[in-house]
C-alpha positions in Angstrom: 27.8 90.3 186.5 31.3 89.4 186.3 30.2 86.5 183.4 28.7 89.6 181.1 32.1 91.4 181.5 33.8 88.5 180.3 31.7 87.8 177.7 31.9 91.4 176.4 35.9 91.1 177.2 36.1 87.9 175.5 34.6 89.0 172.0 36.3 92.3 172.0 39.6 90.4 172.1 38.9 88.2 169.2 38.1 91.2 167.2 41.5 92.8 168.5 43.3 88.7 167.9 41.6 88.3 164.5 43.0 91.5 163.3 46.5 90.7 164.4 46.3 87.4 162.5 45.1 88.1 159.6 48.4 90.5 158.9 50.8 89.1 161.2 52.7 86.7 158.9 53.1 89.6 155.7 56.8 89.5 155.5 57.9 93.0 154.3 59.4 93.7 150.6 63.2 93.4 150.1 63.3 93.7 146.5 61.8 95.8 143.5 60.1 92.0 142.8 58.7 91.9 146.1 57.5 95.5 145.7 55.7 94.1 142.0 54.2 91.2 143.2 52.8 93.0 146.4 51.6 95.9 143.8 49.7 93.4 141.3 48.2 91.7 144.4 47.2 94.7 146.8 45.8 96.7 143.7 43.3 93.3 142.4 42.0 92.9 145.7 41.0 97.2 145.8 39.5 96.9 142.9 37.3 93.8 144.2 36.5 95.6 147.4 35.7 98.8 145.5 32.7 97.1 144.1 30.8 97.9 140.4 33.3 99.4 138.5 32.1 99.9 134.9 33.7 100.7 131.7 34.5 104.2 131.7 32.4 106.4 130.2 32.5 109.4 128.0 33.9 112.6 130.5 31.4 114.9 129.0 33.0 117.6 130.7 31.4 121.5 130.3 32.5 125.1 132.4 30.0 126.0 133.6 31.3 129.3 134.6 34.8 131.3 135.1 35.6 133.7 137.9 38.9 135.8 137.2 41.0 136.3 139.3 44.7 137.5 140.4 47.4 134.9 139.2 44.4 132.3 138.4 41.0 131.6 137.6 38.4 129.3 138.8 36.0 127.3 136.9 32.6 126.0 137.8 32.9 122.6 135.4 31.1 119.1 136.0 31.8 115.6 134.5 30.2 112.8 133.6 32.2 109.8 135.9 30.0 106.7 135.5 27.1 106.9 132.9 24.4 109.3 133.8 26.5 110.5 137.1 27.8 113.7 137.0 30.5 115.2 139.7 30.3 118.3 140.6 33.8 120.6 140.5 36.1 123.8 140.3 39.5 123.7 138.3 41.7 126.5 139.6 43.6 127.0 136.3 47.1 129.1 136.9 47.9 132.2 134.8 50.8 131.8 132.3 51.7 129.2 129.6 51.7 125.8 130.8 51.4 122.8 130.6 52.0 122.9 134.4 51.7 120.0 137.1 48.3 119.3 138.5 47.3 118.2 142.2 44.2 116.4 143.1 42.4 118.0 146.4 39.9 115.8 147.7 38.3 117.6 150.9 37.0 115.3 153.4 34.5 115.6 155.8 34.2 119.5 155.7 31.6 121.3 156.1 31.6 123.1 152.9 32.9 119.8 150.8 35.3 121.3 147.9 34.2 124.9 148.7 34.5 124.7 152.3 37.0 127.7 153.5 40.0 125.1 154.5 40.4 123.2 151.2 39.6 126.8 149.0 42.7 127.7 150.8 45.2 125.5 149.9 43.3 125.2 146.0 44.5 128.5 145.7 47.8 128.3 147.1 48.7 125.6 145.0 47.3 127.4 142.4 49.2 130.6 142.6 52.5 128.6 143.1 52.1 127.0 139.7 49.8 123.9 139.8 46.6 123.4 137.8 43.7 122.0 140.9 40.7 120.2 140.2 38.8 119.9 143.9 35.8 117.5 143.1 32.9 116.9 145.2 32.9 113.4 146.8 30.2 111.0 146.1 27.5 112.2 148.3 29.3 115.6 149.4 28.7 119.6 149.0 26.3 120.0 145.7 25.8 115.6 145.3 23.9 115.4 148.8 20.1 114.3 149.0 18.7 118.0 149.5 20.3 120.8 147.5 22.0 123.7 149.1 21.9 121.3 152.7 25.5 119.9 153.9 24.7 115.8 154.3 26.8 114.0 156.3 26.9 110.5 154.6 29.4 108.4 157.1 27.1 107.1 159.0 23.7 105.2 158.1 23.1 106.5 154.2 26.7 105.7 153.4 26.2 101.9 155.0 23.2 101.8 152.8 25.2 101.5 149.8 27.0 98.3 151.2 24.3 95.8 150.4 23.6 96.8 146.5 27.5 96.2 146.0 28.7 99.6 146.0 30.2 100.4 149.2 30.9 104.7 149.2 34.7 104.5 149.5 34.3 102.4 146.3 32.3 105.0 144.6 34.8 107.7 146.1 37.7 105.4 144.7 36.0 105.4 141.1 35.0 109.0 140.7 38.7 110.1 142.1 40.3 107.5 138.9 37.8 109.5 136.7 38.8 112.9 137.9 42.4 111.7 136.9 41.4 111.3 133.7 39.3 114.7 133.5 43.2 116.2 134.6 45.4 114.6 131.8 42.3 115.5 129.2 43.5 119.3 130.0 45.8 120.8 127.7 47.2 123.3 130.6 48.3 120.1 132.3 51.3 118.3 132.4 49.6 114.6 132.8 53.4 113.1 133.7 52.9 115.0 137.2 49.7 114.7 138.9 50.5 114.9 143.0 46.9 114.1 145.5 46.5 116.1 148.7 43.9 115.8 151.2 42.6 115.7 155.2 40.8 113.4 157.5 38.5 111.2 154.8 40.1 113.5 152.4 43.4 112.0 153.4 42.3 108.7 153.0 40.9 109.1 149.5 44.3 110.3 149.2 46.2 107.3 150.2 43.6 104.8 148.4 43.5 106.4 145.4 47.4 106.8 145.4 48.6 103.1 146.2 45.5 101.5 143.3 46.3 104.7 140.8 49.7 104.6 139.5 49.5 108.5 138.1 49.6 109.7 141.1 53.6 110.7 141.4 53.0 112.6 144.6 50.8 111.6 147.8 50.4 114.4 150.6 47.8 113.0 153.1 46.6 114.3 156.2 45.7 113.9 159.6 44.3 110.6 158.2 47.3 107.5 158.7 47.3 104.9 160.7 47.0 101.4 161.0 43.9 99.8 159.6 44.1 97.6 163.0 44.2 100.7 164.9 40.7 101.8 163.8 39.5 98.3 165.2 40.0 100.9 168.7 38.0 104.0 167.7 35.2 105.5 165.3 35.9 106.3 161.6 33.4 107.6 159.0 31.5 104.6 156.7 33.7 106.3 153.7 36.9 105.3 155.1 36.1 101.8 155.3 37.8 99.4 153.1 35.0 96.5 153.3 37.8 93.4 153.7 40.7 95.6 153.7 42.6 94.1 156.5 42.3 90.5 154.4 44.5 92.1 151.9 46.6 94.4 153.1 47.4 97.1 156.1 47.9 101.0 155.7 51.5 101.3 155.1 51.3 98.7 152.4 48.7 101.4 150.2 50.9 104.4 150.8 54.4 101.7 150.0 53.0 101.3 146.3 53.7 104.9 145.5 57.0 104.1 145.4 59.1 105.4 143.5 57.0 108.6 143.4 56.7 110.6 146.8 54.4 110.4 149.9 54.6 113.3 153.0 52.4 111.8 155.9 51.1 114.7 157.7 50.2 114.1 161.4 49.0 116.2 164.4 50.6 115.2 167.9 46.5 115.6 169.1 45.0 114.0 166.5 42.4 110.7 167.5 44.5 107.7 168.1 43.6 106.1 165.3 45.3 109.0 162.9 48.2 110.1 166.0 51.6 110.0 165.7 51.9 106.6 167.2 49.3 104.8 164.7 50.7 106.7 161.5 54.9 105.8 162.2 53.8 102.0 162.7 52.0 102.2 159.5 54.9 103.9 157.9 56.9 101.0 159.5 55.6 99.3 156.9 55.7 101.8 154.2 59.6 102.1 154.5 60.3 98.7 153.2 58.8 99.2 149.9 60.5 102.7 149.4 63.5 100.8 150.7 63.0 98.2 148.3 63.1 100.5 145.0 66.1 102.4 146.2 64.2 105.8 146.7 63.8 106.6 151.0 64.8 110.0 150.1 61.1 110.4 148.7 58.9 109.6 152.2 59.1 111.8 154.8 56.6 112.2 158.0 55.8 115.5 159.4 54.5 115.8 162.7 52.6 119.0 163.8 51.3 120.2 167.9 48.4 120.5 166.3 44.5 119.4 166.7 42.6 117.2 163.1 43.2 119.9 161.1 44.8 121.1 157.3 46.5 124.2 158.8 48.5 126.4 157.0 51.6 125.2 158.1 50.5 121.8 156.9 49.6 123.3 153.8 53.4 125.0 153.6 55.0 121.7 154.6 52.5 120.2 151.3 53.5 122.8 149.3 56.9 122.6 149.7 56.7 118.7 148.8 54.7 119.1 145.9 57.0 121.5 144.6 60.2 118.8 145.2 58.4 115.7 143.7 56.5 117.4 141.0 58.5 120.0 139.8 62.1 118.9 140.9 62.8 122.3 142.9 63.8 123.1 146.4 64.9 120.2 149.2 60.8 119.7 150.3 61.5 122.5 153.2 58.0 124.2 153.6 57.1 127.2 151.0 55.4 129.8 152.8 51.8 130.6 151.5 51.0 132.9 148.8 48.0 135.6 149.8 45.0 133.4 150.2 41.4 135.1 149.5 38.9 132.5 149.4 35.8 132.6 147.7 31.9 133.2 149.0 31.1 129.7 148.3 27.8 130.4 146.4 30.1 131.7 143.6 31.8 128.6 143.4 28.3 126.3 142.9 27.9 124.6 139.7 24.3 125.1 140.5 21.7 127.2 142.1 20.2 124.8 145.4 16.4 125.0 143.5 17.9 124.1 139.5 20.2 121.1 140.4 19.7 118.7 137.6 19.1 115.2 137.9 22.0 114.0 136.4 24.2 115.0 139.7 23.5 111.8 141.5 22.6 111.7 145.3 23.2 108.6 147.3 20.0 107.9 148.4 18.7 107.9 144.3 21.1 105.5 143.4 21.0 103.0 146.4 16.7 103.3 145.1 17.6 102.7 141.5 20.2 99.8 142.5 17.4 98.0 144.6 14.7 98.3 142.0 17.1 96.6 139.3 18.0 93.7 141.5 14.5 93.5 142.3 13.7 93.1 138.3 17.8 90.3 138.2 15.5 88.0 140.2 14.0 86.2 137.6 11.4 83.0 137.9 13.6 80.5 139.4 12.8 76.8 140.7 14.6 74.6 143.6 17.7 74.9 141.8 17.9 78.4 141.8 16.9 79.2 145.2 19.4 76.7 146.1 21.9 78.7 144.1 20.8 81.7 146.0 20.9 80.3 149.4 24.6 79.1 148.6 25.4 82.8 147.5 23.7 84.2 150.8 26.4 81.8 152.6 29.1 83.4 151.0 28.1 87.0 151.4 27.7 86.3 154.9 31.0 84.9 155.2 29.7 81.9 157.3 32.4 79.8 158.6 32.6 76.1 157.8 30.5 74.0 160.4 32.7 72.2 163.1 31.9 70.0 166.0 28.6 69.7 168.0 28.2 72.6 170.3 27.3 72.4 174.1 25.2 74.4 176.0 26.8 75.0 179.5 24.8 76.1 182.5 21.5 75.4 183.8 18.2 76.5 184.7 17.6 80.2 183.1 21.3 81.1 182.5 23.5 79.3 179.7 26.8 79.7 177.6 27.4 78.8 174.0 30.8 79.0 172.3 29.9 79.9 169.2 33.5 80.6 167.6 37.0 80.0 169.6 37.3 82.9 172.0 33.2 83.9 171.6 31.0 83.0 174.3 27.2 84.0 174.0 25.2 84.4 176.7 22.0 83.1 176.6 18.7 83.0 178.8 16.1 80.4 179.2 12.9 80.0 180.8 14.1 76.7 182.1 15.5 73.5 180.9 13.9 72.4 177.5 11.9 68.9 178.0 12.4 66.5 175.4 10.8 67.1 171.9 9.6 70.5 173.2 9.4 73.2 171.0 12.3 75.8 171.0 12.1 79.0 170.4 15.2 81.1 169.8 14.0 85.0 170.9 16.6 87.6 168.9 16.1 91.4 170.1 18.5 94.0 169.7 18.9 94.7 173.3 19.9 91.9 173.8 18.2 88.7 176.1 17.1 90.1 179.5 15.3 92.7 176.8 14.0 89.6 174.7 12.5 88.0 178.1 11.0 91.3 178.8 8.7 91.7 175.5 4.9 90.6 175.7 5.3 88.3 173.1 7.6 86.4 174.8 5.9 86.4 178.0 2.5 85.3 175.7 4.4 82.2 174.6 5.6 81.0 177.7 2.1 81.2 179.2 1.3 79.2 176.0 4.1 76.4 177.1 7.1 77.0 174.6 10.4 76.8 175.6 12.9 80.1 174.9 16.0 81.0 174.6 17.5 84.7 174.4 20.9 85.0 173.3 22.6 88.1 173.6 24.0 89.2 169.6 27.5 90.1 169.4 27.4 93.7 170.6 23.9 93.5 172.1 23.4 93.2 175.9 25.7 92.2 177.9 28.4 91.8 174.6 27.6 95.6 174.1 30.9 97.3 174.0 31.9 100.2 175.2 31.6 103.4 172.6 30.6 101.8 170.5 27.9 104.3 168.9 30.7 106.0 167.8 29.4 108.2 165.1 25.6 110.0 165.3 24.4 107.8 168.1 24.5 104.6 165.8 24.6 101.5 168.2 26.4 99.3 166.7 28.5 101.9 164.2 31.6 100.4 165.0 31.1 97.0 165.5 29.7 97.2 161.9 33.1 98.4 160.5 35.5 96.4 162.6 33.4 93.0 161.2 34.0 94.7 157.7 37.5 95.5 158.1 38.3 91.8 159.2 36.0 90.3 156.4 33.5 89.4 158.9 30.0 91.4 158.4 28.2 91.7 161.6 25.3 90.8 160.2 27.0 87.3 159.5 28.4 86.9 163.0 24.6 87.2 164.4 23.3 84.5 161.9 26.3 82.1 162.8 25.5 82.5 166.4 21.8 81.8 165.6 22.7 78.6 163.6 25.5 77.5 166.6 22.6 78.3 168.8 20.1 76.0 167.2 22.5 73.1 166.9 23.4 73.5 170.3 19.4 72.8 171.0 18.5 70.2 168.9 21.5 68.4 170.3 22.1 64.5 168.6 18.6 64.8 167.4 16.7 65.6 164.4 15.1 68.6 163.6 12.1 66.8 163.0 12.3 65.6 166.7 13.2 68.7 168.2 11.4 71.9 166.2 13.6 75.0 166.6 11.7 78.8 165.3 14.0 81.7 165.4 11.8 84.8 166.1 13.5 88.5 165.4 12.4 91.7 166.6 13.4 95.1 164.9 17.3 94.4 163.8 17.6 91.3 164.5 14.9 90.1 162.4 17.6 90.5 159.6 19.4 87.7 161.4 16.2 85.2 161.8 15.7 85.5 157.7 18.8 85.1 156.8 19.3 82.1 159.3 16.2 80.4 158.3 17.2 81.1 154.5 20.5 79.2 154.9 19.8 76.9 157.6 18.1 73.5 156.7 17.7 72.9 161.0 15.3 75.7 161.3 11.7 74.7 161.3 10.4 78.8 160.2 11.2 82.3 160.8 9.7 85.4 162.0 10.4 89.0 161.9 8.5 91.5 163.6 9.3 95.1 163.5 11.9 94.5 161.1 12.8 95.9 157.9 10.5 95.6 155.0 13.0 96.2 152.2 15.5 98.0 151.8 14.1 99.9 148.3 13.2 103.4 149.7 12.4 107.0 148.4 13.5 108.2 152.2 16.7 108.5 153.8 17.4 105.5 156.2 16.5 106.4 159.9 16.6 104.3 162.8 18.2 101.4 161.4 21.2 99.1 163.1 24.1 99.6 160.6 24.2 95.6 160.7 21.3 94.7 158.5 23.1 96.7 155.6 25.3 93.4 154.9 27.6 93.7 151.7 25.8 92.2 148.9 22.8 91.1 149.9 21.2 92.4 146.8 22.6 89.5 144.8 20.4 87.5 146.2 17.5 89.7 146.4 15.6 92.3 148.6 14.0 91.0 151.9 11.0 89.3 150.2 13.3 86.9 147.8 15.1 86.4 150.9 12.3 85.2 153.0 11.3 83.1 149.9 14.7 81.2 150.5 13.0 80.1 153.8 11.0 77.6 151.1 10.1 74.7 152.8 10.5 76.6 155.7 7.1 79.5 156.5 8.6 82.9 157.4 6.1 86.2 158.4 6.8 89.4 158.8 5.0 91.4 161.2 4.7 94.9 161.6 7.5 95.8 159.1 8.7 98.8 159.1 10.3 101.6 156.2 13.8 102.3 156.1 12.8 105.9 157.4 11.7 103.6 160.6 7.8 104.2 160.5 5.2 101.1 160.1 4.9 99.8 156.4 1.2 99.6 155.6 -0.2 96.3 154.3 -0.8 98.0 150.8 2.9 98.5 150.5 3.7 95.2 151.9 1.1 93.7 149.4 3.1 95.7 146.6 6.6 94.7 147.8 5.4 90.8 148.6 3.2 90.5 145.2 4.8 88.4 142.6 7.6 86.8 144.7 5.4 83.1 144.7 5.7 83.5 141.1 9.2 84.4 140.6 10.6 81.5 143.2 8.0 79.4 141.5 6.1 78.6 144.7 2.6 78.0 145.2 0.5 81.0 147.0 0.4 79.1 150.2 3.8 78.6 150.2 4.8 82.2 149.7 6.1 83.9 152.6 3.6 85.5 154.8 3.4 88.9 156.2 0.7 91.1 158.0 0.5 94.8 159.1 -1.0 96.5 162.2 -1.2 93.7 164.3 -1.3 93.8 168.2 0.1 91.8 170.5 -2.6 89.4 170.8 -3.0 89.7 166.9 0.5 88.5 166.8 0.2 85.5 168.8 -3.0 84.5 167.6 -1.2 84.2 163.7 1.7 82.4 165.0 -0.3 79.7 167.0 -2.7 79.3 163.9 0.8 78.8 161.7 1.1 75.3 162.8 4.2 73.8 160.1 5.7 77.2 162.0 5.4 77.1 165.6 3.5 73.6 166.3 1.9 73.0 169.7 4.7 72.1 172.1 4.6 68.7 173.7 2.3 68.3 177.1 
């Protein structure tokens, strides 16, 4: 048992050390030129991490209704951020003559999104103090959820489903908020030189990202959201808070530093979670302070602590009012300003549309993902051998696989083996015995780990047939599972997938790397023809098997069992591990197109499942795989194989019939 514990500990330490090494050598800026250089580099990296970034389309705004109140009015508005994509929002317009300084209020994960009473309170308070306020619904939240009238949480599987199509939720929200600034500047009541931004929790993260990226923000007040990104790798956060590859180019303190010489007030709650708490936020601000010092603006950076839990309470709002007044109105010293009388509205009164009448132009995450996968399917043109080679190279790059190192060696004997796949990462492997020279080897992958894999009826049947099996613990699985990694909505690998995204090593890529490393170790110094190795992946591990075969010529074939049939779906993702949603996969095609990359090796999809976890029918598979052979210039007999409704015996029979995939063992 000690081996399993040390294996998990070594993997956790590998994540921690990799995170530290990425930013440990960064010098703090000491001159204006340093700040200018860092600003240019970080903003360029942020734009790349945000994914699809279209040219700006017309805003095409519409005011759908108005509520007149004492000292201000509330408008129900929509405006277009991307072609055909409209944002639902409320504008809070002060009475009197403008132009007014403006504040973009981004909401975070409050149950009511922009219409939640906590969010309304700061919008009304700001409006009564003479600020024009815009409160939009974030992508996938509020009136932009999948089911009209229902509160939707997008920080788990649904948010992760955006990664493969190249539009992470963080990037979609960043682009939307940039367009929200465009909208603010289009309003004659707004002084477009004086714009601030504030939000709490996920809204605080949006505040930090937007304020770092867009110089139009002159005052930023992120609340209950600031800590070092390194500390994010110790806990759970929501998918929209993850900056893909963020730690490869910056730390959160750097982002806040880019606001200088504008004003920044960070509000922290003493009883907040670790990565948003006092110690982590103070560490982040150590880096921020250097930027403000370098441009001579140290007095425009402030850190406020409140004895509180995770919130945006009245005392926090009053601190924000004082800071916005100091920076945007140049009045006062930034001390708290008492909140005017606030009377929040019935959320239904602020809605842009009745739930039953919401138009299709209010884009949902599920509809966006489905449409992007359909575009990806059509964009994979007919191609031959060279085209597949190019896509294999692209797949390797997307998975961020490290270069091959020295010949790996399995240590141990009998049934228990160990394999160091990267420095500091030891993968335990369970086998049914030492491999005979020239024997067919099967790598069997299971998201439950090596012991679970060997208990399957498929493993038992293959061993009766005489095959040698090596079942590794994929990272985050079996003995490599880490405590509390299912921190959000019970998703088994939620935290590990996010941690991999932060450090620029997607978990699926880590899995594929370990499969290829194990393949080389099993083959030893022999050629792949002498030691055939086939990889079989069960459930989500099927994606690792398929991708490993697509990029690894040393493998003889791949089989997926009860694995995902397609990323394109008309239903919400359910019963899937987040690891399958690797960033950018759509650039090489959907799952059937990835399977075609295995040629001239064979691949087979047995009993695939839909995105909702239900079995795919044979008719659905025919539709998904139809045309793959023509598109990839393959003979029908060389196309990826698939079958639905196979029993355990039927699956074994299919495998044994595919002699080129699973050759008979040498007796």
